ZADO-1210 file (C-alpha; in nm, 4 decimals, padded with zeros to 6 digits):
<atoms>
<atom x="09.1204" y="04.5428" z="10.2991" code="MET" pos="1"/>
<atom x="09.0576" y="04.5691" z="10.6704" code="ARG" pos="2"/>
<atom x="08.7448" y="04.4777" z="10.8409" code="THR" pos="3"/>
<atom x="08.6143" y="04.5575" z="11.1616" code="HIS" pos="4"/>
<atom x="08.3373" y="04.4571" z="11.4282" code="ASP" pos="5"/>
<atom x="08.0340" y="04.6534" z="11.3975" code="PRO" pos="6"/>
<atom x="08.0501" y="04.7906" z="11.7516" code="ASP" pos="7"/>
<atom x="08.3511" y="05.0084" z="11.5962" code="GLN" pos="8"/>
<atom x="08.3175" y="05.3082" z="11.4306" code="GLN" pos="9"/>
<atom x="08.7089" y="05.3209" z="11.3233" code="SER" pos="10"/>
<atom x="08.9985" y="05.0760" z="11.3397" code="LEU" pos="11"/>
<atom x="09.1732" y="05.2240" z="11.6566" code="PRO" pos="12"/>
<atom x="09.5051" y="05.2205" z="11.5605" code="GLY" pos="13"/>
<atom x="09.7996" y="05.3511" z="11.7696" code="ILE" pos="14"/>
<atom x="09.8915" y="05.5622" z="11.4985" code="ASP" pos="15"/>
<atom x="09.6358" y="05.5723" z="11.2215" code="SER" pos="16"/>
<atom x="09.3886" y="05.7569" z="11.4035" code="SER" pos="17"/>
<atom x="09.3508" y="06.1027" z="11.6457" code="PRO" pos="18"/>
<atom x="09.0328" y="05.9346" z="11.8061" code="VAL" pos="19"/>
<atom x="08.9983" y="05.5362" z="11.9104" code="THR" pos="20"/>
<atom x="08.6747" y="05.4448" z="11.9320" code="TYR" pos="21"/>
<atom x="08.6201" y="05.1560" z="12.2023" code="LEU" pos="22"/>
<atom x="08.2911" y="04.9545" z="12.3414" code="SER" pos="23"/>
<atom x="08.2549" y="04.7378" z="12.6174" code="PRO" pos="24"/>
<atom x="08.3508" y="04.4324" z="12.4159" code="SER" pos="25"/>
<atom x="08.6662" y="04.5776" z="12.2619" code="ALA" pos="26"/>
<atom x="08.8505" y="04.7042" z="12.6324" code="LEU" pos="27"/>
<atom x="08.7109" y="04.3522" z="12.7504" code="GLU" pos="28"/>
<atom x="08.9134" y="04.1722" z="12.4564" code="ARG" pos="29"/>
<atom x="09.2169" y="04.3687" z="12.5464" code="TYR" pos="30"/>
<atom x="09.2102" y="04.3174" z="12.8793" code="ARG" pos="31"/>
<atom x="09.1962" y="03.9338" z="12.8076" code="HIS" pos="32"/>
<atom x="09.4619" y="03.9043" z="12.5640" code="CYS" pos="33"/>
<atom x="09.5722" y="04.2273" z="12.3981" code="PRO" pos="34"/>
<atom x="09.6842" y="04.0017" z="12.0905" code="ARG" pos="35"/>
<atom x="09.3621" y="03.8950" z="12.0446" code="LEU" pos="36"/>
<atom x="09.2697" y="04.2657" z="12.0301" code="TYR" pos="37"/>
<atom x="09.5005" y="04.3865" z="11.8089" code="ARG" pos="38"/>
<atom x="09.4300" y="04.0928" z="11.5685" code="PHE" pos="39"/>
<atom x="09.0646" y="04.1875" z="11.5690" code="LEU" pos="40"/>
<atom x="09.0753" y="04.5466" z="11.5839" code="TYR" pos="41"/>
<atom x="09.3685" y="04.6827" z="11.3891" code="LEU" pos="42"/>
<atom x="09.4357" y="04.3849" z="11.1728" code="ASP" pos="43"/>
<atom x="09.0603" y="04.3383" z="11.1084" code="GLY" pos="44"/>
<atom x="09.0822" y="03.9046" z="11.1276" code="MET" pos="45"/>
<atom x="08.7146" y="03.9022" z="11.1698" code="TRP" pos="46"/>
<atom x="08.6253" y="03.6667" z="10.9186" code="ASN" pos="47"/>
<atom x="08.8282" y="03.3780" z="11.1390" code="ARG" pos="48"/>
<atom x="08.6153" y="03.4018" z="11.4668" code="VAL" pos="49"/>
<atom x="08.3618" y="03.1667" z="11.4338" code="ARG" pos="50"/>
<atom x="08.0131" y="03.2278" z="11.5419" code="MET" pos="51"/>
<atom x="07.8913" y="02.9625" z="11.8643" code="ARG" pos="52"/>
<atom x="07.6065" y="02.8601" z="11.9982" code="GLY" pos="53"/>
<atom x="07.6416" y="03.0906" z="12.2835" code="THR" pos="54"/>
<atom x="07.6207" y="03.3790" z="12.0792" code="GLN" pos="55"/>
<atom x="07.3648" y="03.2880" z="11.8687" code="ALA" pos="56"/>
<atom x="07.1321" y="03.2011" z="12.1393" code="PHE" pos="57"/>
<atom x="07.2030" y="03.5492" z="12.2842" code="GLY" pos="58"/>
<atom x="07.1801" y="03.7134" z="11.9363" code="THR" pos="59"/>
<atom x="06.7987" y="03.5436" z="11.9440" code="THR" pos="60"/>
<atom x="06.6801" y="03.6516" z="12.2837" code="ILE" pos="61"/>
<atom x="06.7939" y="04.0115" z="12.2560" code="HIS" pos="62"/>
<atom x="06.6421" y="04.0363" z="11.9125" code="ALA" pos="63"/>
<atom x="06.3169" y="03.9013" z="12.0581" code="VAL" pos="64"/>
<atom x="06.3000" y="04.1061" z="12.3438" code="LEU" pos="65"/>
<atom x="06.3914" y="04.4246" z="12.1116" code="ARG" pos="66"/>
<atom x="06.0895" y="04.3731" z="11.8819" code="GLU" pos="67"/>
<atom x="05.8416" y="04.2780" z="12.1915" code="PHE" pos="68"/>
<atom x="05.8871" y="04.5996" z="12.3613" code="PHE" pos="69"/>
<atom x="05.8549" y="04.8073" z="12.0340" code="ARG" pos="70"/>
<atom x="05.4812" y="04.6597" z="12.0205" code="LEU" pos="71"/>
<atom x="05.1833" y="04.8297" z="12.1245" code="PRO" pos="72"/>
<atom x="05.0916" y="04.6840" z="12.4935" code="VAL" pos="73"/>
<atom x="04.7724" y="04.5456" z="12.4023" code="GLY" pos="74"/>
<atom x="04.9704" y="04.3340" z="12.1436" code="ARG" pos="75"/>
<atom x="05.2219" y="04.2021" z="12.3814" code="ARG" pos="76"/>
<atom x="05.0700" y="03.8828" z="12.4279" code="SER" pos="77"/>
<atom x="05.2697" y="03.4894" z="12.5071" code="LEU" pos="78"/>
<atom x="05.1569" y="03.3921" z="12.1265" code="ASP" pos="79"/>
<atom x="05.3260" y="03.6958" z="12.0273" code="ARG" pos="80"/>
<atom x="05.6464" y="03.6391" z="12.2058" code="LEU" pos="81"/>
<atom x="05.6818" y="03.2711" z="12.0723" code="LEU" pos="82"/>
<atom x="05.6262" y="03.3888" z="11.7315" code="GLU" pos="83"/>
<atom x="05.9029" y="03.6554" z="11.7579" code="LEU" pos="84"/>
<atom x="06.1014" y="03.3870" z="11.9047" code="PHE" pos="85"/>
<atom x="06.0649" y="03.1417" z="11.6188" code="ASP" pos="86"/>
<atom x="06.0950" y="03.4138" z="11.3619" code="ARG" pos="87"/>
<atom x="06.4157" y="03.5201" z="11.5184" code="SER" pos="88"/>
<atom x="06.6358" y="03.2182" z="11.5814" code="TRP" pos="89"/>
<atom x="06.9218" y="03.2081" z="11.4439" code="VAL" pos="90"/>
<atom x="07.0533" y="02.8513" z="11.3481" code="ARG" pos="91"/>
<atom x="07.3960" y="02.9132" z="11.3074" code="GLU" pos="92"/>
<atom x="07.6699" y="02.8144" z="11.5950" code="GLY" pos="93"/>
<atom x="07.5508" y="02.5321" z="11.7031" code="TYR" pos="94"/>
<atom x="07.7742" y="02.2037" z="11.6873" code="ARG" pos="95"/>
<atom x="07.4822" y="01.9472" z="11.5811" code="ASN" pos="96"/>
<atom x="07.1181" y="01.9665" z="11.5014" code="LYS" pos="97"/>
<atom x="07.0838" y="01.8105" z="11.8701" code="GLU" pos="98"/>
<atom x="07.2419" y="02.0898" z="12.0529" code="GLU" pos="99"/>
<atom x="07.0423" y="02.3134" z="11.8506" code="ARG" pos="100"/>
<atom x="06.6888" y="02.1821" z="11.9166" code="GLN" pos="101"/>
<atom x="06.7878" y="02.1614" z="12.2824" code="ARG" pos="102"/>
<atom x="06.8809" y="02.5037" z="12.3126" code="GLU" pos="103"/>
<atom x="06.5859" y="02.6267" z="12.0798" code="ARG" pos="104"/>
<atom x="06.3318" y="02.4450" z="12.3334" code="GLU" pos="105"/>
<atom x="06.5452" y="02.5842" z="12.6457" code="ARG" pos="106"/>
<atom x="06.4887" y="02.9395" z="12.5160" code="GLY" pos="107"/>
<atom x="06.1136" y="02.8597" z="12.4578" code="SER" pos="108"/>
<atom x="06.0829" y="02.7745" z="12.8335" code="GLU" pos="109"/>
<atom x="06.2963" y="03.0567" z="12.9313" code="ALA" pos="110"/>
<atom x="06.0722" y="03.3046" z="12.7618" code="LEU" pos="111"/>
<atom x="05.7409" y="03.1784" z="12.9093" code="ARG" pos="112"/>
<atom x="05.8922" y="03.1908" z="13.2601" code="ALA" pos="113"/>
<atom x="05.9854" y="03.5429" z="13.1407" code="TRP" pos="114"/>
<atom x="05.6615" y="03.6627" z="13.0368" code="TYR" pos="115"/>
<atom x="05.4898" y="03.5493" z="13.4026" code="LYS" pos="116"/>
<atom x="05.7071" y="03.7459" z="13.5913" code="ARG" pos="117"/>
<atom x="05.8147" y="04.0697" z="13.3459" code="ALA" pos="118"/>
<atom x="05.6277" y="04.3825" z="13.3773" code="ASP" pos="119"/>
<atom x="05.5323" y="04.3342" z="12.9985" code="ILE" pos="120"/>
<atom x="05.3206" y="04.6573" z="13.0159" code="THR" pos="121"/>
<atom x="05.6510" y="04.8888" z="13.0268" code="ALA" pos="122"/>
<atom x="05.6745" y="05.1487" z="12.7638" code="VAL" pos="123"/>
<atom x="06.0804" y="05.1739" z="12.7179" code="PRO" pos="124"/>
<atom x="06.1846" y="05.5381" z="12.6543" code="PHE" pos="125"/>
<atom x="06.4271" y="05.3858" z="12.3760" code="ALA" pos="126"/>
<atom x="06.5117" y="05.0074" z="12.2814" code="THR" pos="127"/>
<atom x="06.8263" y="04.8966" z="12.1096" code="GLU" pos="128"/>
<atom x="07.0075" y="05.2128" z="12.1255" code="LEU" pos="129"/>
<atom x="07.3415" y="05.3046" z="11.9769" code="ASP" pos="130"/>
<atom x="07.5281" y="05.5799" z="12.1552" code="LEU" pos="131"/>
<atom x="07.8819" y="05.7208" z="12.1664" code="GLN" pos="132"/>
<atom x="08.0823" y="06.0332" z="12.3169" code="ALA" pos="133"/>
<atom x="08.4075" y="06.1398" z="12.3527" code="GLY" pos="134"/>
<atom x="08.6318" y="06.2047" z="12.6577" code="TRP" pos="135"/>
<atom x="08.9471" y="06.3578" z="12.4615" code="GLY" pos="136"/>
<atom x="09.0975" y="06.0930" z="12.2514" code="ASP" pos="137"/>
<atom x="08.9087" y="05.8060" z="12.3239" code="VAL" pos="138"/>
<atom x="08.5062" y="05.7583" z="12.1861" code="VAL" pos="139"/>
<atom x="08.3194" y="05.5019" z="12.4097" code="LEU" pos="140"/>
<atom x="08.0451" y="05.3474" z="12.2423" code="LYS" pos="141"/>
<atom x="07.7797" y="05.1067" z="12.3381" code="GLY" pos="142"/>
<atom x="07.4229" y="04.9397" z="12.2454" code="ARG" pos="143"/>
<atom x="07.1801" y="04.9407" z="12.5345" code="LEU" pos="144"/>
<atom x="06.9313" y="04.6970" z="12.4985" code="ASP" pos="145"/>
<atom x="06.6544" y="04.9326" z="12.6683" code="ARG" pos="146"/>
<atom x="06.5929" y="05.2302" z="12.8513" code="ILE" pos="147"/>
<atom x="06.2729" y="05.2971" z="13.0781" code="ASP" pos="148"/>
<atom x="06.1917" y="05.6286" z="13.2185" code="ALA" pos="149"/>
<atom x="06.2057" y="05.6468" z="13.5604" code="ASP" pos="150"/>
<atom x="05.9121" y="05.8300" z="13.7362" code="PRO" pos="151"/>
<atom x="06.1356" y="06.0908" z="13.8747" code="GLY" pos="152"/>
<atom x="06.2853" y="06.2287" z="13.5938" code="GLY" pos="153"/>
<atom x="06.5184" y="06.0048" z="13.5367" code="GLY" pos="154"/>
<atom x="06.6549" y="05.6793" z="13.3398" code="LEU" pos="155"/>
<atom x="06.6676" y="05.3333" z="13.3926" code="VAL" pos="156"/>
<atom x="06.9287" y="05.1058" z="13.1726" code="VAL" pos="157"/>
<atom x="06.8249" y="04.7377" z="13.1351" code="VAL" pos="158"/>
<atom x="07.0549" y="04.5165" z="13.0024" code="ASP" pos="159"/>
<atom x="06.9636" y="04.1535" z="12.8980" code="TYR" pos="160"/>
<atom x="07.1362" y="03.8791" z="12.9835" code="LYS" pos="161"/>
<atom x="07.1569" y="03.5088" z="12.8806" code="THR" pos="162"/>
<atom x="07.3789" y="03.3619" z="13.1167" code="ALA" pos="163"/>
<atom x="07.2327" y="03.0473" z="13.3008" code="ARG" pos="164"/>
<atom x="07.3620" y="03.2232" z="13.6128" code="ARG" pos="165"/>
<atom x="07.3298" y="03.5519" z="13.7519" code="PRO" pos="166"/>
<atom x="07.6277" y="03.7267" z="13.8663" code="VAL" pos="167"/>
<atom x="07.7076" y="03.8485" z="14.2420" code="SER" pos="168"/>
<atom x="07.5612" y="04.2076" z="14.3626" code="GLN" pos="169"/>
<atom x="07.9421" y="04.2783" z="14.3921" code="GLU" pos="170"/>
<atom x="08.0238" y="04.2249" z="14.0330" code="ALA" pos="171"/>
<atom x="07.7076" y="04.4150" z="13.9151" code="ALA" pos="172"/>
<atom x="07.8197" y="04.7122" z="14.1072" code="ASP" pos="173"/>
<atom x="08.1522" y="04.6561" z="13.9274" code="ALA" pos="174"/>
<atom x="08.0465" y="04.5666" z="13.5602" code="ASP" pos="175"/>
<atom x="08.2508" y="04.8138" z="13.3621" code="GLU" pos="176"/>
<atom x="07.9842" y="04.8127" z="13.0859" code="ALA" pos="177"/>
<atom x="07.7161" y="04.9333" z="13.2869" code="LEU" pos="178"/>
<atom x="07.9411" y="05.1952" z="13.3862" code="THR" pos="179"/>
<atom x="08.0021" y="05.2992" z="13.0026" code="ILE" pos="180"/>
<atom x="07.6358" y="05.2483" z="12.9448" code="TYR" pos="181"/>
<atom x="07.5733" y="05.5148" z="13.2223" code="ALA" pos="182"/>
<atom x="07.8016" y="05.7948" z="13.1254" code="ALA" pos="183"/>
<atom x="07.6935" y="05.7371" z="12.7699" code="LEU" pos="184"/>
<atom x="07.3289" y="05.7656" z="12.8671" code="THR" pos="185"/>
<atom x="07.3769" y="06.0802" z="13.0738" code="GLU" pos="186"/>
<atom x="07.6236" y="06.2434" z="12.8099" code="ARG" pos="187"/>
<atom x="07.4251" y="06.1994" z="12.5297" code="ARG" pos="188"/>
<atom x="07.0502" y="06.2142" z="12.6560" code="LEU" pos="189"/>
<atom x="07.1249" y="06.4594" z="12.9349" code="HIS" pos="190"/>
<atom x="06.8846" y="06.2896" z="13.1971" code="ARG" pos="191"/>
<atom x="07.0560" y="06.1067" z="13.5460" code="PRO" pos="192"/>
<atom x="07.0492" y="05.7720" z="13.5591" code="VAL" pos="193"/>
<atom x="06.8883" y="05.6361" z="13.8492" code="THR" pos="194"/>
<atom x="06.9196" y="05.2681" z="13.7935" code="ARG" pos="195"/>
<atom x="07.1315" y="05.0096" z="13.6022" code="LEU" pos="196"/>
<atom x="06.9337" y="04.6776" z="13.5704" code="VAL" pos="197"/>
<atom x="07.0765" y="04.3020" z="13.4742" code="LEU" pos="198"/>
<atom x="06.7709" y="04.0935" z="13.3156" code="ASP" pos="199"/>
<atom x="06.8777" y="03.7563" z="13.3449" code="TYR" pos="200"/>
<atom x="06.5843" y="03.6232" z="13.0969" code="VAL" pos="201"/>
<atom x="06.7393" y="03.2687" z="13.1038" code="ILE" pos="202"/>
<atom x="06.8116" y="03.2412" z="13.4918" code="ALA" pos="203"/>
<atom x="06.4743" y="03.4547" z="13.6033" code="GLY" pos="204"/>
<atom x="06.6390" y="03.6770" z="13.7743" code="ALA" pos="205"/>
<atom x="06.7079" y="04.0756" z="13.8205" code="ARG" pos="206"/>
<atom x="07.0111" y="04.2305" z="13.9682" code="VAL" pos="207"/>
<atom x="07.0092" y="04.5898" z="14.0273" code="GLN" pos="208"/>
<atom x="07.2796" y="04.8605" z="14.0937" code="THR" pos="209"/>
<atom x="07.3692" y="05.2346" z="14.0883" code="THR" pos="210"/>
<atom x="07.6248" y="05.4641" z="14.0157" code="ARG" pos="211"/>
<atom x="07.6292" y="05.7802" z="14.2215" code="THR" pos="212"/>
<atom x="07.7968" y="06.0745" z="14.0411" code="PRO" pos="213"/>
<atom x="08.1378" y="06.0471" z="14.2375" code="ALA" pos="214"/>
<atom x="08.1407" y="05.6344" z="14.1596" code="VAL" pos="215"/>
<atom x="08.0723" y="05.7146" z="13.8233" code="LEU" pos="216"/>
<atom x="08.3066" y="05.9726" z="13.7775" code="GLU" pos="217"/>
<atom x="08.5484" y="05.7123" z="13.9348" code="GLU" pos="218"/>
<atom x="08.4873" y="05.4224" z="13.7598" code="ARG" pos="219"/>
<atom x="08.4925" y="05.5990" z="13.4409" code="LEU" pos="220"/>
<atom x="08.8395" y="05.7590" z="13.4956" code="GLY" pos="221"/>
<atom x="08.9494" y="05.3698" z="13.5215" code="LYS" pos="222"/>
<atom x="08.7838" y="05.3066" z="13.2173" code="VAL" pos="223"/>
<atom x="08.9848" y="05.5921" z="13.0651" code="LEU" pos="224"/>
<atom x="09.3011" y="05.4733" z="13.1879" code="GLU" pos="225"/>
<atom x="09.2645" y="05.1400" z="13.0272" code="THR" pos="226"/>
<atom x="09.2102" y="05.3139" z="12.7213" code="ALA" pos="227"/>
<atom x="09.5396" y="05.4970" z="12.7432" code="ALA" pos="228"/>
<atom x="09.7103" y="05.1684" z="12.8186" code="ARG" pos="229"/>
<atom x="09.6048" y="05.0661" z="12.5118" code="LEU" pos="230"/>
<atom x="09.6472" y="05.3861" z="12.2790" code="ARG" pos="231"/>
<atom x="09.9988" y="05.3633" z="12.3949" code="GLY" pos="232"/>
<atom x="10.0402" y="04.9824" z="12.3284" code="ASP" pos="233"/>
<atom x="10.2942" y="04.9303" z="12.0528" code="THR" pos="234"/>
<atom x="10.3250" y="04.5717" z="12.1334" code="ASP" pos="235"/>
<atom x="09.9929" y="04.4004" z="12.2218" code="PHE" pos="236"/>
<atom x="10.1948" y="04.1328" z="12.4218" code="THR" pos="237"/>
<atom x="09.9774" y="03.8211" z="12.4518" code="PRO" pos="238"/>
<atom x="09.8217" y="03.7057" z="12.7634" code="ARG" pos="239"/>
<atom x="09.8447" y="03.3233" z="12.7206" code="THR" pos="240"/>
<atom x="09.6944" y="03.0386" z="12.9422" code="GLY" pos="241"/>
<atom x="09.4398" y="02.7602" z="12.8766" code="PRO" pos="242"/>
<atom x="09.1634" y="03.0055" z="12.6960" code="TRP" pos="243"/>
<atom x="09.4569" y="02.9495" z="12.3943" code="CYS" pos="244"/>
<atom x="09.3464" y="02.6218" z="12.2928" code="SER" pos="245"/>
<atom x="08.9770" y="02.7415" z="12.2076" code="TRP" pos="246"/>
<atom x="09.0988" y="03.0937" z="12.0678" code="CYS" pos="247"/>
<atom x="08.9875" y="03.1303" z="11.6596" code="ASP" pos="248"/>
<atom x="09.3092" y="03.2912" z="11.6309" code="LEU" pos="249"/>
<atom x="09.5436" y="03.0456" z="11.7361" code="LEU" pos="250"/>
<atom x="09.6909" y="02.9587" z="11.4481" code="GLY" pos="251"/>
<atom x="09.7941" y="03.3362" z="11.4246" code="ALA" pos="252"/>
<atom x="09.9783" y="03.3555" z="11.7212" code="CYS" pos="253"/>
<atom x="10.3071" y="03.1490" z="11.7728" code="PRO" pos="254"/>
<atom x="10.2686" y="03.2601" z="12.1634" code="ASP" pos="255"/>
<atom x="09.9547" y="03.0570" z="12.2099" code="GLY" pos="256"/>
<atom x="10.0636" y="02.7729" z="11.9977" code="GLN" pos="257"/>
<atom x="10.3535" y="02.7446" z="12.2329" code="GLN" pos="258"/>
<atom x="10.1636" y="02.7572" z="12.5263" code="GLU" pos="259"/>
<atom x="09.9306" y="02.4776" z="12.4145" code="ILE" pos="260"/>
<atom x="10.2111" y="02.2867" z="12.2709" code="SER" pos="261"/>
<atom x="10.3677" y="02.3070" z="12.6735" code="GLY" pos="262"/>
<atom x="10.0027" y="02.2115" z="12.8476" code="GLN" pos="263"/>
<atom x="10.0395" y="01.9110" z="12.5655" code="GLN" pos="264"/>
<atom x="10.3590" y="01.7912" z="12.7020" code="ALA" pos="265"/>
<atom x="10.2952" y="01.8235" z="13.0482" code="GLN" pos="266"/>
<atom x="10.0130" y="01.5749" z="13.0202" code="LEU" pos="267"/>
<atom x="10.1990" y="01.3027" z="12.7983" code="ASP" pos="268"/>
<atom x="10.4805" y="01.3395" z="13.0359" code="SER" pos="269"/>
</atoms>
């Protein structure tokens, strides 16, 4: 039986379905390596993908902030935030107990700093909201961390990040996931998105960007162009490189194995 990523509602096989469901992560994986996309979204090889510490850490922080902003404002204390952190902590994925403890301390310190600088009185329009909408034979999907109401009647999309460093303004302006989130929000909630915010919880920074109607249409068009290439792809040619060495699905990919063997041969020569 095939399995699939919870971000996907259906296996987007090239001929198995008249509609292809795509999330930002699916598109990112396809661009990174079409063969990896095929392994995961067509062949359902998710059971071979290991959870890593960075994923466990990010899952924890997202769960904490989701539950924190669902509390009444009067109950949003620092103690409550740290209690949610302890309750939400994901233990799996770390290489050893030392790394697990180090990351747990780092997360606690980062949340203390975040609490001091964040607007903890904000009452979100929605938290962790799943949206999807169709554009022809492509259905885009996204899970939005938080949506706030803008005083002017629009909406503000907030995306939590747990990277150690924030991206540049240029990278935020070009961020494909934010484009998809803006398009989904406007299509499904029927209100304009006035701002898109990358909240770097750990790095202690917020990067804001916008998508004017013209820019959103242009960027969304590029997303759909990629989706069209994916739907027409019958080869899913792998994109090999040094990254193959840490791919969980290397054992199923002869091209990747050859790439790694070639790299090792160069080191041995």
